[in-house]
C-alpha positions in Angstrom: 36.7 29.5 -2.3 36.4 26.1 -3.9 36.1 24.2 -0.6 32.8 25.7 0.5 31.4 25.2 -3.0 32.6 21.5 -3.0 31.1 21.1 0.5 27.8 22.6 -0.7 27.8 20.3 -3.7 28.4 17.3 -1.5 25.5 18.3 0.8 23.3 19.0 -2.2 23.8 15.5 -3.7 22.3 13.6 -0.7 19.5 16.2 -0.5 18.7 15.7 -4.2 18.7 11.9 -3.7 16.5 12.2 -0.7 14.1 14.4 -2.6 14.0 11.8 -5.4 13.3 9.0 -2.9 10.6 11.1 -1.4 9.0 11.5 -4.8 9.1 7.8 -5.4 7.9 6.7 -1.9 4.3 8.0 -2.2 3.8 6.0 -5.3 4.2 2.6 -3.7 2.7 3.7 -0.5 -0.4 4.9 -2.4 -0.5 1.6 -4.3 0.1 -0.7 -1.2 -3.4 -0.4 0.3 -5.0 -1.1 -3.0 -2.8 -4.2 -3.5 -3.7 -5.4 0.0 -7.4 -4.9 -0.6 -7.2 -6.7 -3.9 -5.2 -9.6 -2.4 -7.7 -9.9 0.5 -10.6 -10.2 -1.9 -8.9 -12.3 -4.6 -6.5 -14.7 -2.9 -8.7 -16.6 -0.5 -11.2 -17.8 -3.1 -8.2 -19.1 -5.2 -6.9 -21.3 -2.4 -10.2 -22.5 -0.8 -13.8 -23.2 -2.0 -15.4 -23.2 1.5 -18.9 -21.6 1.4 -18.3 -20.0 4.8 -15.2 -18.2 3.5 -17.2 -16.7 0.6 -19.9 -15.6 3.0 -17.4 -13.9 5.3 -15.5 -12.2 2.5 -18.8 -11.0 0.9 -19.9 -9.6 4.3 -16.6 -7.8 4.7 -16.8 -6.4 1.1 -20.3 -5.0 1.8 -19.2 -3.5 5.1 -16.1 -1.9 3.4 -18.3 0.0 1.0 -20.7 0.9 3.8 -18.0 2.2 6.0 -16.4 4.2 3.2 -19.7 5.8 2.3 -20.2 6.7 6.0 -16.8 8.3 6.0 -17.9 10.7 3.2 -20.0 12.2 5.9 -18.0 11.8 9.1 -14.5 12.3 7.8 -15.1 14.3 4.7 -17.8 16.7 5.8 -17.8 16.4 9.6 -21.4 15.1 9.8 -22.1 12.6 12.5 -25.1 10.5 11.1 -26.9 8.2 13.5 -29.3 6.8 10.8 -27.0 5.9 7.9 -28.4 2.3 7.8 -31.7 3.7 6.5 -30.2 4.6 3.2 -28.5 1.2 2.8 -31.7 -0.7 3.8 -34.0 1.4 1.6 -31.6 1.1 -1.4 -31.6 -2.7 -1.0 -35.4 -2.8 -0.6 -35.8 -0.9 -3.9 -33.3 -3.2 -5.6 -35.1 -6.3 -4.3 -38.5 -5.2 -5.5 -37.3 -4.2 -9.0 -35.3 -7.4 -9.3 -38.3 -9.5 -8.4 -40.6 -7.6 -10.7 -38.4 -7.2 -13.8 -35.8 -10.0 -13.4 -32.9 -7.5 -14.0 -29.4 -8.8 -14.6 -27.9 -9.3 -11.2 -24.7 -7.2 -12.1 -26.9 -4.1 -12.5 -28.8 -4.6 -9.2 -26.2 -2.8 -7.1 -26.5 0.3 -9.3 -30.3 0.2 -8.8 -29.8 0.0 -5.1 -27.4 2.9 -5.2 -30.1 5.0 -7.0 -32.7 4.0 -4.4 -30.3 5.0 -1.6 -29.6 8.3 -3.3 -33.4 9.0 -3.5 -33.7 8.4 0.2 -30.7 10.7 0.7 -32.5 13.4 -1.3 -35.5 13.2 1.0 -33.7 12.8 4.3 -30.9 15.3 3.5 -33.4 18.0 2.6 -34.4 18.0 6.3 -31.3 17.0 8.1 -28.8 19.3 6.4 -30.6 22.4 7.6 -28.5 22.0 10.7 -25.0 20.8 11.5 -23.2 19.3 14.4 -25.3 17.8 17.2 -28.6 18.9 15.6 -27.7 17.0 12.4 -27.0 13.9 14.5 -30.3 14.1 16.3 -32.2 14.7 13.1 -30.6 11.6 11.5 -31.3 9.6 14.6 -35.0 10.6 14.4 -35.2 9.7 10.7 -33.5 6.4 11.3 -36.0 5.6 14.0 -38.9 6.5 11.8 -37.7 4.2 9.0 -37.1 1.4 11.5 -40.5 1.9 12.9 -42.1 1.9 9.4 -40.3 -1.4 8.7 -42.3 -3.1 11.4 -45.6 -1.2 11.0 -45.8 -1.6 7.2 -45.2 -5.3 6.6 -46.7 -5.1 3.1 -43.8 -2.9 2.0 -40.9 -4.1 4.2 -41.9 -7.8 4.5 -42.3 -7.8 8.3 -40.3 -10.3 10.2 -39.7 -12.4 7.1 -38.3 -9.5 5.1 -38.2 -9.3 1.3 -36.4 -12.3 -0.3 -34.9 -12.7 -3.8 -33.5 -15.6 -5.8 -30.3 -14.3 -7.3 -30.2 -17.1 -9.8 -33.6 -16.2 -11.3 -32.3 -13.1 -13.1 -30.9 -12.9 -16.6 -27.8 -15.0 -16.8 -24.5 -13.6 -18.0 -23.3 -16.3 -20.3 -22.9 -19.4 -18.3 -23.0 -17.4 -15.0 -26.3 -17.6 -13.1 -24.8 -16.2 -9.9 -26.5 -19.0 -7.9 -23.3 -20.6 -6.7 -21.6 -18.8 -3.8 -18.3 -18.3 -5.7 -20.0 -16.6 -8.6 -22.1 -14.3 -6.3 -18.9 -13.5 -4.3 -16.9 -12.5 -7.4 -19.7 -10.1 -8.4 -19.7 -8.6 -4.9 -15.9 -8.3 -4.8 -15.9 -6.6 -8.2 -18.6 -4.1 -7.1 -16.6 -3.5 -3.9 -13.5 -2.5 -5.9 -15.5 -0.4 -8.3 -17.3 1.5 -5.4 -14.0 2.0 -3.6 -12.3 3.4 -6.7 -15.3 5.7 -7.3 -15.2 7.0 -3.7 -11.4 7.4 -3.9 -11.8 9.5 -7.1 -14.5 11.5 -5.4 -12.3 12.2 -2.4 -9.7 13.8 -4.8 -12.2 16.2 -6.4 -12.5 19.9 -5.7 -16.0 19.2 -4.3 -14.5 17.1 -1.4 -11.9 19.9 -0.8 -14.8 22.3 -0.3 -16.5 19.7 1.9 -13.4 19.6 4.0 -13.4 23.3 4.3 -17.1 23.2 5.4 -16.1 20.6 8.0 -13.2 22.6 9.4 -14.7 26.1 9.3 -18.1 26.6 7.7 -18.0 30.4 8.4 -14.9 30.9 6.3 -16.2 28.5 3.7 -19.3 30.7 3.4 -17.2 33.8 3.2 -15.4 32.5 0.1 -18.6 32.0 -1.7 -19.8 28.4 -1.1 -23.0 27.6 0.7 -22.3 25.0 3.5 -25.8 23.6 3.4 -25.6 22.7 -0.3 -22.3 21.1 0.3 -23.7 19.1 3.2 -26.7 18.1 1.2 -24.6 16.9 -1.8 -22.4 14.9 0.6 -25.5 13.2 2.1 -26.7 12.2 -1.3 -23.3 10.9 -2.4 -23.0 8.9 0.9 -26.6 7.6 0.5 -25.8 6.4 -3.0 -22.9 4.3 -2.0 -24.7 3.1 1.1 -27.4 1.8 -1.2 -24.8 -0.1 -3.2 -23.5 -1.6 0.1 -26.9 -2.6 1.2 -27.5 -4.3 -2.2 -24.3 -6.2 -1.9 -25.5 -7.6 1.4 -28.8 -8.4 -0.3 -27.0 -10.4 -3.0 -25.0 -12.2 -0.3 -27.9 -13.4 1.9 -30.7 -13.0 -0.7 -32.9 -11.1 1.9 -33.7 -7.6 3.0 -34.8 -7.7 6.6 -36.0 -5.1 9.0 -32.6 -5.2 10.7 -31.1 -3.7 7.6 -32.5 -0.3 8.6 -32.2 -0.6 12.4 -30.0 1.4 14.8 -27.7 -1.5 15.4 -26.5 -1.4 11.8 -26.1 2.4 12.0 -24.1 2.0 15.2 -22.0 -0.8 13.6 -20.9 1.4 10.7 -20.0 4.2 13.1 -17.9 1.8 15.2 -16.1 0.4 12.1 -15.3 3.9 10.7 -14.0 5.2 14.0 -11.9 2.1 14.7 -10.3 2.3 11.3 -9.8 6.1 11.4 -11.6 8.9 9.6 -8.4 10.8 8.6 -7.3 8.3 5.9 -9.2 6.9 3.0 -8.4 3.3 3.8 -9.0 3.7 7.5 -12.7 2.6 7.3 -11.6 -0.4 5.2 -9.5 -1.6 8.1 -12.3 -0.9 10.6 -14.8 -2.8 8.4 -12.5 -5.9 8.3 -12.0 -5.8 12.1 -15.8 -5.4 12.7 -16.6 -8.3 10.3 -13.9 -10.4 12.1 -15.5 -9.8 15.4 -19.1 -10.4 14.2 -18.2 -13.6 12.4 -15.1 -15.3 13.7 -15.2 -14.1 17.4 -19.0 -14.5 17.6 -18.7 -18.1 16.5 -16.5 -18.8 19.5 -18.0 -16.8 22.3 -21.1 -14.9 23.1 -18.9 -12.2 24.7 -17.8 -10.8 21.3 -19.8 -7.6 21.8 -18.0 -7.0 25.0 -14.6 -7.5 23.3 -15.7 -5.2 20.4 -16.7 -2.5 22.8 -13.5 -2.8 24.8 -11.5 -2.5 21.6 -13.5 0.6 20.6 -12.7 2.3 23.9 -9.0 1.4 23.8 -8.7 2.8 20.3 -10.6 6.0 21.0 -8.5 6.6 24.1 -5.1 5.5 22.9 -5.3 6.3 19.2 -8.1 8.7 18.4 -7.2 8.7 14.7 -7.8 5.0 14.5 -5.8 2.1 13.1 -4.8 4.0 10.0 -3.5 7.0 12.0 -1.6 4.7 14.3 0.0 2.9 11.4 1.0 6.2 9.7 2.7 7.4 12.9 4.6 4.1 13.3 5.7 4.3 9.7 6.9 7.9 10.1 8.8 7.0 13.3 10.4 4.1 11.5 11.5 6.4 8.7 12.9 8.9 11.2 14.5 6.8 13.8 15.3 3.5 12.0 14.9 -0.1 12.9 17.2 -0.2 15.9 15.1 2.3 17.9 11.7 1.0 16.8 12.2 -2.7 17.0 12.7 -3.0 20.8 9.8 -0.8 21.5 7.6 -2.6 19.1 8.5 -6.0 20.5 7.7 -4.8 24.0 4.5 -3.2 22.8 3.3 -6.4 21.1 4.2 -8.4 24.2 2.2 -6.1 26.4 -0.8 -6.2 24.0 -0.7 -10.0 24.0 -0.4 -10.3 27.7 -3.2 -7.8 28.4 -5.4 -9.5 25.8 -4.8 -12.9 27.4 -5.6 -11.6 30.9 -8.9 -10.0 29.7 -10.0 -13.0 27.7 -9.3 -15.4 30.6 -11.2 -13.1 33.0 -14.2 -12.5 30.7 -14.6 -16.1 29.6 -14.4 -17.3 33.1 -17.0 -14.8 34.2 -19.3 -15.7 31.3 -18.9 -19.4 32.0 -19.8 -18.8 35.6 -22.9 -16.9 34.6 -24.2 -18.9 31.6 -22.5 -22.3 31.8 -20.5 -24.0 29.0 -23.3 -25.8 27.2 -24.0 -22.7 25.0 -20.5 -22.3 23.6 -19.5 -19.7 26.1 -16.3 -21.6 27.1 -13.2 -21.0 25.1 -10.7 -23.8 24.3 -7.4 -22.8 25.7 -4.3 -24.9 26.4 -6.3 -28.1 26.0 -9.0 -27.5 28.5 -12.3 -25.6 28.6 -12.6 -22.4 30.6 -15.6 -23.2 32.7 -17.1 -21.9 35.9 -15.9 -24.8 37.9 -14.7 -23.8 41.4 -11.7 -26.0 41.0 -10.3 -24.1 38.0 -11.2 -20.6 39.4 -8.0 -20.2 41.4 -5.8 -21.2 38.5 -7.6 -18.8 36.2 -7.3 -16.0 38.7 -3.6 -16.6 39.1 -3.1 -16.7 35.3 -5.0 -13.4 35.0 -2.8 -11.8 37.6 0.4 -13.1 36.0 -0.6 -12.0 32.5 -1.6 -8.5 33.8 1.7 -8.2 35.5 3.6 -9.2 32.4 1.6 -6.7 30.4 2.4 -3.9 32.8 6.1 -4.8 32.7 6.1 -5.0 29.0 4.3 -1.6 28.7 7.0 0.0 30.9 9.6 -1.6 28.7 8.0 -0.2 25.6 8.0 3.3 27.0 11.6 3.1 28.2 12.8 1.8 24.8 12.2 5.1 23.1 14.7 7.9 23.6 13.5 10.8 25.7 13.2 13.2 22.8 11.0 10.6 21.0 8.8 10.2 24.1 8.4 14.0 24.4 7.4 14.2 20.7 4.9 11.4 21.2 3.4 13.1 24.2 3.0 16.3 22.3 1.5 14.5 19.3 -1.0 12.6 21.5 -2.0 15.9 23.2 -2.6 17.6 19.8 -4.7 14.7 18.6 -6.9 14.7 21.7 
């Protein structure tokens, strides 16, 4: 009789240890994204004083807040907005006018912009939240177009083509800080980015967002338990507009200008792309998407005019291959690593990375050669690669075509190797998981 008891005790000890590890693991996993975000915002300014680095990081910080505010609608409440940039632009416009009129302390200007964005959300949400789904998207599209048209037809309010400028150093100084230098302005933007992220993270853990998730998943059942879906959608729009106003004001502090492009459809489309690329199912998904979008719009755009083509191609690949975005893909890989170990995962990951690099090289070579043939190399279309410039010259066309074919073949072989590296049971589970996501 003692043997089964001893056996049970031996099995219970590892289970207790595993349970203790499971309780400890979420702590560092929850803190890791915050540490990465803080390091991304804090470390580069400590090792470099380049003004372009401050401008890029400030743009990324503003886009992070903007994407997280958008995910309060799309991921939190299931509302697809096509005019979210109107709240950011109007909030920044209100902040610019009040700053120029009253010379407010610059650290308070993002809060003023958030209030301005919330006021626009009160007006727009009263109309748009009467419907959900496709109707909500079309209403927000119409509202966004109205605001964009007003920005051009009312130049006395929106500044016309010149926009509404500010001088961030003209406000009340905070000690010796005038926020005129790029470093001081960036530190203020980074601090507000962290504060806004923390506020939205706290909001995502409130009972209100749990009810918003219920309205997203099944509004009929949510209404049956006593909540009113329209009020929940309305409050979500106001919250999202408030943080969008903060994001727009952070962009105002960075470039010292509110232009008509701040309320345009391109900006609304950009935040939608960033949120979907990062993933709407995880809080830090839009953060990753915002960083990727900023990288394309700054770094890739400085090299080639085909950056929009690459961004669109990446968007399609992620939507087809990983509908839950970068964050969902990372979570799945972490779960597979915990389940199958390094031996099973390493070979597949190496093959997958090799395939991604080969396919990327083939696409870049083909696209840059096509752009160079069409537009020439005098406008920066060519891409330095292996010591020569990819141009549209006939003499280099055959070599480029051969390189594209070789890279595509290497990518195909590496892709098959990545699939074969997984055991059959893992492949079947992956297929079922992908089918459930789609």
